[in-house]
Wavefront OBJ file of the C-alpha trace (Angstrom):
o trace
v 123.975 105.340 162.630
v 126.857 106.181 160.783
v 125.749 109.447 160.247
v 125.081 110.216 164.292
v 129.007 109.576 164.326
v 129.715 111.171 162.136
v 128.232 113.979 164.194
v 130.757 112.303 167.911
v 133.879 112.697 165.502
v 133.114 116.114 164.589
v 131.558 117.499 167.838
v 134.754 116.239 168.983
v 137.146 117.795 167.185
v 135.279 120.529 167.646
v 135.297 120.604 171.394
v 139.092 118.904 171.217
v 139.732 121.942 168.140
v 141.713 119.367 167.488
v 141.464 115.436 164.579
v 145.303 114.053 166.401
v 143.353 114.657 169.991
v 139.779 113.953 168.791
v 141.556 111.036 167.611
v 143.675 110.359 170.236
v 139.683 110.034 172.859
v 137.782 108.702 169.938
v 140.489 105.820 170.081
v 140.247 105.962 166.023
v 143.407 106.303 163.162
v 143.718 110.270 162.576
v 143.189 109.203 159.060
v 139.835 107.491 159.989
v 138.758 111.219 161.887
v 139.008 112.936 158.756
v 137.669 110.282 156.505
v 134.452 111.236 157.781
v 134.340 115.080 159.027
v 135.553 115.424 154.720
v 132.528 113.187 154.764
v 130.196 114.767 156.762
v 131.248 117.947 155.065
v 130.019 116.282 151.639
v 126.969 115.743 152.924
v 125.932 119.225 153.711
v 127.910 120.666 150.767
v 129.881 123.233 153.303
v 133.308 123.679 154.933
v 132.673 122.610 158.344
v 136.077 123.506 160.290
v 139.528 125.602 158.556
v 143.078 124.088 158.736
v 145.819 124.934 158.699
v 149.146 123.580 160.063
v 148.447 125.240 163.070
v 145.147 125.912 163.785
v 141.978 123.574 163.354
v 138.450 126.524 163.962
v 135.030 126.064 163.396
v 133.664 128.161 160.177
v 130.895 130.079 161.051
v 127.896 127.453 159.471
v 130.392 124.840 161.373
v 129.698 127.148 165.065
v 125.847 126.641 163.274
v 126.166 123.042 162.579
v 128.061 122.613 166.726
v 125.061 123.354 168.281
v 122.581 121.206 166.029
v 124.753 118.220 165.981
v 125.179 118.367 170.266
v 121.369 119.380 170.101
v 121.106 115.265 169.108
v 123.090 113.501 170.617
v 121.867 114.270 174.037
v 118.654 113.913 172.362
v 119.895 110.661 171.539
v 121.535 110.115 175.062
v 118.141 111.314 175.958
v 116.139 108.332 174.447
v 118.157 105.419 175.211
v 118.983 106.057 179.119
v 114.585 107.219 178.727
v 114.187 103.462 177.006
v 116.981 101.780 179.188
v 114.621 103.494 182.894
v 117.998 105.540 183.516
v 118.107 108.284 184.892
v 118.550 111.428 183.168
v 120.899 114.262 183.973
v 120.455 117.729 182.495
v 123.035 118.152 179.348
v 123.943 120.383 176.745
v 122.053 123.774 176.036
v 119.134 125.857 176.772
v 117.693 128.564 175.170
v 115.495 130.503 176.963
v 114.016 133.894 175.757
v 111.413 136.784 177.049
v 110.976 140.159 177.574
v 114.369 142.665 178.347
v 113.312 143.087 181.737
v 111.396 140.573 182.868
v 114.568 138.614 181.272
v 116.838 141.804 183.902
v 114.179 140.856 186.199
v 113.028 137.848 187.445
v 114.829 134.971 185.413
v 119.022 136.074 186.144
v 118.141 134.965 189.130
v 116.585 131.452 187.987
v 118.945 131.094 185.429
v 122.404 131.595 187.807
v 120.994 129.208 189.845
v 120.009 126.662 187.879
v 123.044 126.800 186.183
v 124.939 125.908 190.064
v 121.913 123.018 190.883
v 123.346 121.598 186.641
v 127.150 122.027 185.563
v 126.337 119.610 182.627
v 124.193 122.973 180.759
v 124.936 125.742 179.005
v 122.061 128.690 179.032
v 121.677 130.809 176.345
v 119.131 133.999 177.559
v 117.352 135.885 174.257
v 115.578 139.076 176.444
v 114.050 141.281 173.491
v 110.438 142.590 173.922
v 109.167 141.196 170.099
v 107.450 138.160 169.929
v 110.318 135.048 168.582
v 109.090 132.182 166.791
v 110.495 129.482 168.756
v 111.317 127.229 166.519
v 112.906 129.110 163.678
v 115.268 130.158 166.159
v 115.527 126.804 168.073
v 114.419 128.703 171.216
v 113.994 125.629 174.158
v 111.639 127.778 177.073
v 109.994 130.721 175.547
v 108.175 133.018 178.951
v 105.661 134.941 177.597
v 103.187 137.788 178.449
v 99.421 138.202 177.887
v 97.078 135.395 176.028
v 98.504 132.985 173.058
v 96.641 131.146 170.509
v 95.995 128.483 170.177
v 99.052 126.093 169.346
v 100.692 122.546 170.436
v 102.988 124.422 172.233
v 102.523 122.951 175.563
v 101.944 126.863 178.392
v 101.838 126.754 182.278
v 100.705 129.887 183.975
v 102.489 131.141 187.026
v 101.650 134.696 187.559
v 100.064 137.687 186.678
v 100.065 141.205 186.154
v 98.401 144.150 185.249
v 98.838 147.325 183.212
v 99.240 149.699 184.834
v 99.063 153.901 184.166
v 101.707 155.302 186.805
v 103.414 158.310 187.989
v 105.686 159.954 190.123
v 104.249 161.607 193.876
v 106.524 164.757 192.806
v 104.233 164.567 189.512
v 100.927 164.022 190.819
v 101.015 167.380 193.882
v 102.134 169.086 190.543
v 100.222 168.301 188.091
v 97.016 166.702 189.363
v 95.947 163.015 189.157
v 93.577 161.710 187.248
v 90.523 160.972 187.665
v 89.056 158.133 184.446
v 90.414 158.015 181.969
v 90.240 160.812 179.592
v 91.839 163.145 181.653
v 94.552 161.962 180.639
v 94.602 163.885 177.328
v 96.017 167.174 180.373
v 99.066 165.343 180.953
v 102.758 164.440 179.909
v 103.142 161.270 178.838
v 106.443 158.842 177.950
v 105.936 155.883 175.849
v 107.774 153.464 174.308
v 108.648 153.291 170.718
v 108.675 148.900 170.279
v 106.746 146.804 168.976
v 103.874 145.760 172.171
v 103.552 149.647 172.230
v 100.591 151.765 171.621
v 99.103 155.224 171.503
v 94.938 153.272 171.290
v 95.022 153.287 175.384
v 91.874 150.845 175.928
v 90.066 150.458 179.936
v 88.141 148.519 181.420
v 87.177 145.132 182.390
v 85.783 144.983 178.756
v 88.574 146.905 177.178
v 85.542 149.106 174.477
v 86.743 152.068 175.765
v 89.584 154.080 174.098
v 91.549 156.946 174.438
v 94.117 158.032 172.340
v 97.191 160.097 173.644
v 99.801 162.062 172.913
v 103.032 161.446 173.840
v 106.242 163.770 174.193
v 108.761 161.555 174.958
v 108.782 158.446 172.397
v 111.487 156.182 173.977
v 113.441 152.799 172.968
v 112.960 151.107 176.205
v 110.666 150.858 179.240
v 113.939 151.166 181.326
v 113.721 155.083 179.788
v 110.290 155.906 180.272
v 110.362 154.348 183.695
v 113.084 156.948 184.536
v 111.940 159.275 182.850
v 108.642 158.665 184.990
v 110.355 158.534 189.062
v 112.221 161.976 187.212
v 108.613 163.809 187.797
v 107.998 164.495 183.511
v 104.674 162.917 183.418
v 102.472 159.443 183.381
v 103.436 156.659 181.381
v 101.989 153.034 181.111
v 103.728 149.260 181.698
v 103.344 146.476 183.088
v 103.095 145.974 186.851
v 106.509 143.734 187.578
v 108.062 146.350 185.468
v 107.107 148.943 187.992
v 107.172 146.327 191.774
v 110.080 147.895 193.187
v 109.011 151.634 192.480
v 105.010 150.791 194.085
v 106.439 149.209 196.999
v 109.221 151.896 198.220
v 106.728 154.770 196.775
v 108.295 156.325 194.664
v 105.945 155.484 191.841
v 102.085 155.274 192.301
v 99.278 154.555 189.858
v 96.341 155.348 189.191
v 92.372 154.799 187.493
v 92.647 151.082 188.648
v 89.294 151.508 188.090
v 89.155 151.007 184.809
v 91.771 148.545 184.596
v 91.870 145.549 181.762
v 91.634 142.221 182.873
v 94.984 140.445 183.921
v 97.982 139.239 181.513
v 99.218 135.692 182.226
v 102.153 135.519 181.963
v 102.885 132.106 181.071
v 105.937 129.296 180.619
v 105.986 128.287 176.768
v 107.747 125.281 175.681
v 107.088 123.142 172.122
v 108.666 119.399 172.495
v 105.481 118.195 175.613
v 105.926 115.352 177.344
v 108.708 114.479 174.740
v 110.595 118.307 176.763
v 114.488 116.943 177.124
v 115.602 117.160 180.505
v 117.709 120.311 181.228
v 113.742 122.280 179.846
v 111.855 119.272 181.703
v 114.229 120.615 185.482
v 114.589 124.421 184.864
v 111.070 124.270 183.687
v 110.856 122.469 186.869
v 112.738 125.756 188.901
v 110.808 128.849 187.563
v 107.655 127.772 187.675
v 108.429 127.100 192.050
v 110.181 129.926 191.831
v 107.898 132.385 189.620
v 104.686 130.971 191.690
v 106.904 132.203 195.010
v 107.028 135.779 193.732
v 104.882 137.945 194.985
v 105.646 140.991 192.474
v 103.300 139.016 190.097
v 101.196 136.625 192.293
l 1 2 3 4 5 6 7 8 9 10 11 12 13 14 15 16 17 18 19 20 21 22 23 24 25 26 27 28 29 30 31 32 33 34 35 36 37 38 39 40 41 42 43 44 45 46 47 48 49 50 51 52 53 54 55 56 57 58 59 60 61 62 63 64 65 66 67 68 69 70 71 72 73 74 75 76 77 78 79 80 81 82 83 84 85 86 87 88 89 90 91 92 93 94 95 96 97 98 99 100 101 102 103 104 105 106 107 108 109 110 111 112 113 114 115 116 117 118 119 120 121 122 123 124 125 126 127 128 129 130 131 132 133 134 135 136 137 138 139 140 141 142 143 144 145 146 147 148 149 150 151 152 153 154 155 156 157 158 159 160 161 162 163 164 165 166 167 168 169 170 171 172 173 174 175 176 177 178 179 180 181 182 183 184 185 186 187 188 189 190 191 192 193 194 195 196 197 198 199 200 201 202 203 204 205 206 207 208 209 210 211 212 213 214 215 216 217 218 219 220 221 222 223 224 225 226 227 228 229 230 231 232 233 234 235 236 237 238 239 240 241 242 243 244 245 246 247 248 249 250 251 252 253 254 255 256 257 258 259 260 261 262 263 264 265 266 267 268 269 270 271 272 273 274 275 276 277 278 279 280 281 282 283 284 285 286 287 288 289 290 291 292 293 294 295 296 297 298
């Protein structure tokens, strides 16, 4: 209990940037606040604040510890409220990750809607085209596209996407439409250089048909790959959601549909299972509803 009280004191000093103001709000004496923070620093073995006569500022280690303390205190408050049977209001920082384009296209509107409904929550969204280790990087919720390895994490299916080969109508008019995967050898190819990119394109429900492509244009983002394809330079292989709006508008069209692999699942993943915090449960409820209603991924 003493450690939790010290954390509460530290958090209040960090929030107010003042030992004196923290003491006033906590109904403690300024020396007691100073002793509590100093004892915490001694236990941790590092400085949490940079102190001058005018400024109280978190150190880099203090900033990380501040976020952890807020989460711990929120979890404790929620556990106490749950034990007493009272309603728990979502609070604290929600850490979320998704791939870049999926995050931009689908998650940002959900994030802003959630923030509007939950004024005591802050969201930190990490949109990257790599698999984030949720435990190591402190992530509460992840949007995963693809089949998941066996794990203790909870996964909720919200949609499916296809891997498609696409091009602009003008390109097909000039270069013809490939009728089978082997025909890709005579077409210009654009591809991404990210961790999910591969030059061995597999086709068919059993993925046994493999074609090695030789791109002439490599881009570091799928945004750039799609832009080059829209301009009619060549063909690209992307996930269907990434070009959904372009397909609807007729700016791009897909080919080789008869040779496509099984669709890939889109899942919301979180590591806490039934012990998920109020903010995680509330966000997942909203995200599941919105994503399952989206026609571009269902």
